[in-house]
N, C-alpha and C positions, 0 to 999 in steps of 0.2 A: 180716191180709192180706185184700186185698178179694177177693170171689168173682170167678171168671171169668165174663165176658159169654157167654152161649149164645144160639144161634138159637131163637126162640120162633115165628116167623112166616115163612113164605117165599112171595114171589110168583112164580107159575109161568107163564110165557109159552109157549104151544104152539099147534098148528094146530087149526082147526076142522074138519079133515079128519084121518082116519086114517093118510093115507099109503099107499104100495103095498108097504110090507114089514112084515109082522106083528111084527118086533122094536121098531118104533117104539111100536105101541099096547102091547106087553107091557111096555116100559119104563115108560109112562104110568101104568099100573095098579100096577106094583111101586113106583113113587115115591109114589103116593097112599097106598098100604098102608103104606109106610116112615114117612111123615108121622103117619099116624094112630097107629102103634105107638110112636112117639118123642114123641108129644104135641105135634107141630109143627102149627099152623095153615096151612092151604093158602089162599093168595090168589090168586084167578084171575079170568078174565074173564066169568065167569057163565054161560057157554054149556053146553048139556048135549050137544053133538055133538063128533066128532071126539077127538083126544088130550086136549082140555081136559076134555071130559065124562067121558072114561074115568078120568082122574087124579082128578077131584072125586068121582066116582061110587065109586072104589075106595077113597078116603080115607074118606067118609061112611059107607060099608058096614062099614068096619073099625072104626068108632067114632070116627072122627077129626073135627076141627073144620074146616068148610069156610065160607069167605067168598066169595061170588060178586058182582062188581061190573060191571053191564052196562047200557050206554046204552039207553034205551027203544026206539030205531029198530032196535035188534038183537034185542029179546026174541023175535020171531016166527022171524027167519032163523036165529040161533044157539040156539033152543029153550032158553030161560032154564031152568037146572038147578033142579029142583023140590025136590031134597034138600039143597040147601045150608042150613046152620044159619042164615046171614045171606046174604041176597040184597038188594043195594042197586041200585036203578035210578038212573041218573044221566041228566043232561040231555043230555049230549054225551060225546065221547071224551075231552076234555081234562079233565072232571071226573072221568071214570073213571080216567084215569092217575094223577091227584092222588091219589086215595083209595088206590089200589093201592100207590103209592109210600110214602103216609103210614103204612100199615097194615104193611108188610113191613119185616123186618130183613135180608132178603137177596132176589136175584132170580135166577131159574134159566131158560133157554131150552131147550126141547125142541125136536125138529124142528118146523118150521111154515113158514108163507109169508110174505109181505110184512110183514103186521102183526106177526107174531112178531119178524121181523128189525128192524122200526122201534122196537119197544119195547125190544129188546136194546141196540140202538145208542144210543138215547137216553140209557138209564142208563150205559152206557160213557162216553159225552160227559160226564155230570155227573162221573163219577169222575175222569176225565183232568183235569178242570177243577178238581179238589179241593173239589167241592161237597157232597159226602156221602162216607161211609166204608163204607156198605153193600156187601157183596160181591156181585159180578155173576159168573155162571157159565153155561157152556153144557154141557149134558148130549149128549156127541158119540156118540150111538148109532150104531153101524155106519158111522162116519166122516161122519155127516150134514154136520157143521160144518167138515170139513177145507178146503173151497174158501174159507170165510171166513177161516179161520186162515191160509191161504196168502195171501189177499188183505191181511190185517194185516201179514204179513212184508213183502209186497211194498211196502206204504205205508211202512213203516219203512225198508227198503232204498233207496227212492226219494227219500227225505228229507222226506215229508210227515208222518211221525210222528217226533217227537223222541226220539232214542235215550236222552235223560236223563229223559224222561217217557213210557215205554212204554205200551201199552194194557194196562190191569190187569184181566184177565179170566181167571177160573179155568176150568179144563177138566176134567170128570170123564168117563170112558169107561164107567163102570158105576154103577148107582144106589147100590150099597153105598159108593161113595167120595164121595157128595155131602155129608153131613152132616159127616163128619170134615174134609174141605176147608173147608166153611163156617165151622165152629167153630174151626178153626185160625186164620182170619183175624180173628175177632171175639174171640177169647179175651183178647188183651192190651187190647183197648179198654174204655174205660168207657162205662156205659150212655148218657150224654149224646152219645157220638161217634156212635151210630147214630140216635137220636132226641133232638132238642134244637136248638140254635141253627143248626147247620150244615143240619139238615133243613129248618128254617123259611126259610133263604135259598133253598132249591130250591123250596119250595112257593109262596113269593111270586113266582116266575117261571114257574110252571106253568100 
């Protein structure tokens, strides 16, 4: 019997600001520590500020593995994270997103702004078009993502999302639910379904 596929790395999208509710920051720190304890590599945007910096710092300080990927023009603005085990500086945002996709087994969005939303929606689009099988999740801390979930329901109700091809997005309301939900999705998959021909088709278009 083949071994079940397990999540080994997760790309985290989140804000370069801490937000105005301390529960957001607490969740980012808890997630970083969880990844360290479970041996999950944290892939993220490379900054040292806001929720992104908090998650990466928590992971690194707990002995975890951190890969930061940041375009050169953001090194000063987002204070490139000096504790990342691997810090990759790219030429532009496109190269950054390509490498983040390539290195991740799954994607999770914490609270954030326009950039976080854009990265999340891009991954959902690729999944809906059956271009890859990597799970995509929002960590819906304190209902942060509720308005987006409502919008997605509205899109389907008004005929802009085919009911036969619904938006495939996981929702976790607590950090402790993240890995069980992600692993449940990838367990039936063979390794090549996460990284392989399907992934290459996406990379060719990024």
